N, C-alpha and C positions, 0 to 999 in steps of 0.2 A: 480384592483389596489390596490398597496401594501401598502398604506398609508405613506411610508417612500418617504421623498425628499431630495435630496442630493443637497447642496449649492456650496460646495467647497471641493476639494480633494487635499491632500499634501503629497508627498513621504518624509517619515520622514528616511527611509534606504532602500537601493537596492543592491543586488549583483547579480551574475549570476543564483542563484537559488530561491532567494524570494524577494519580496517587500513589506515593511510595509507603509500601507498608512492611514492616518487620514482624515475622511470625517467630514465635519460639515454639521449637518443633521437637519432636523424635523421629529420627530417619530411619529408614529401614532396617538398617543394622543395629537399632534399638539404643544409640548412643543420641544424647541430646545434641540440639544445634539451634541455629538462626537461620532464617531464610528471607531475604530481601526479594520483594516481588513490587515491579511497577505494574500498576493498574490504569490501562488507558480507560478514561470516562466514557468514550463512545467508540464505537467500531471505526475502522478505516475503509475506504474503497480505492480500488484500482482499476481503471479502464485501459483496456488494450484497444485502440479505436484502428479499425483498419478500413482502409478507403477502397473504393471500386476498383482501382488500379493495384491492389492488394500490397498497399504499404501501410506503414505500421506509424502512428502519430507519436512522436516523441517529444519531450519538453526538456528544455536545459536550466537549471536553476542553481543557485548558490546554496549549499546547504550549510547552516551556522554551525550546527554541532560537528561537523567534519572538518569545517573551514575548507572545503573543497567544491567545484562545480560538479554538477551531478546531471546524467542524461537518465530520465525516467520516464515512464508512462504518467499521464496524468491520474493523479490520486489527492487524496484529502481526507478530512474526518467528517462524520455524519452529522455533527453538531447537533444531534437531537433528532435529525428527521431519518426515514427509513433511508436504507442503503441506495436503492434505485433512484431516488430523488436526488441523494448527495452526488452518485455517480453523475447523474445528468447535469447537474450544477457545476461540478468539477472540469468536466469536459467543457462546458460552455466557459467558465471562467478562465480555466487554463491555454485551452487550444483554441477558443472561439467558435468551436463546432457543437452541433446538434446531432444526434443519429436517431434513426426511423427503426433501427432494429436493435434490441437490448437482450443478451443472454447473461443470466448469472452462471459463471463456470465454476466458481468453488467459494467455500468458505474457509480461511485458514487462520493460523496464529504466528505473530512474527516474535522473534525472539522467546520462545517460549520456555527457555531455560531459566530466564530472570522476568519475563513479561506476560501479563494477561491482555494481550492486544489483539483482539478480534479484528479480521478484514475479510473484506468480501471483494472477489474478483469479477468484473463484467467484460464481456465482449461487445463492442458497439461497431454496428455497420449501418450503412445507409447515410453517410457524413454529409452534412452541408454547413458551409460557414455562416455563422449568425454574429449579432452584434452581442457585447457583454462580456468580452474577454477583459481579464483583471489582470493583465502581465504584470503590471509594475506592483500592484497589491501582492501580487502571488509571488512575487521575486523570479517571474519567468524572463529569461534573457534570449529564448529562442523556442520557436516549434518547428518540428520538420517532419516531412513525411518520407519515411525511410522504406525502400524496398523490403519484403522479408529477408533476403538473402543477405542484404547488407546488415539488416539488423541482428542477424545471427553471428556475422562477421564481428560486429561491434561487441557483442557477448563474449565470443571467442577471444577476441583482443582486449577484453576487461574494460572497453571503452562504456559500456553500461555495468556498473557494478554495485548498483543497489538491489539488495538482496530480494526485496519485494517487488520491485519491477521483473527481476529475472525470474522470480516464482510466477508471477501474472503471465509474462511471456510462453513460459513453459506451457502453462494450462490452456493458453491460447492456441498455441501451435499444435498441442494435441487435439484440442475439441476442432481443428479447421484440418486435420490430418496430414501436417507439415511433417510429423516424426515417424 
């Protein structure tokens, strides 16, 4: 039993990517309350792409929401397609790469205290360069191949501070026996 009871839900705002709902609830302690939830309309995908030289592919982009530059793993929305197809598209669009070997590492949720935002993390290996990168459209200002040790230093020094990229890198490090 969760202890939460939902009595009514109202959509406050919606667009093709997200919906904001407000729920009238009874909390686990029995008191009434309201709970706002951001619902993502489609799952997101995150790709930890690793080269044959054991480098991690990272992208640099400007994030409008935080008004900062961000270093991240290639990622994006599924836009109604299956997660693997979306991950393959995102790697091609953001990094100009395709991969021969794909492994689904985990499914997780972002900001699950306020969001219903499902995510799927993939490991991509056997990389090769291809046409079809959409750097300008995606807002990508740089693509880097960074050795694992340097990637971990970037994590330690908070040069990578996107929580979803951090979680994806952790999952990949565990899967590859790096921890």
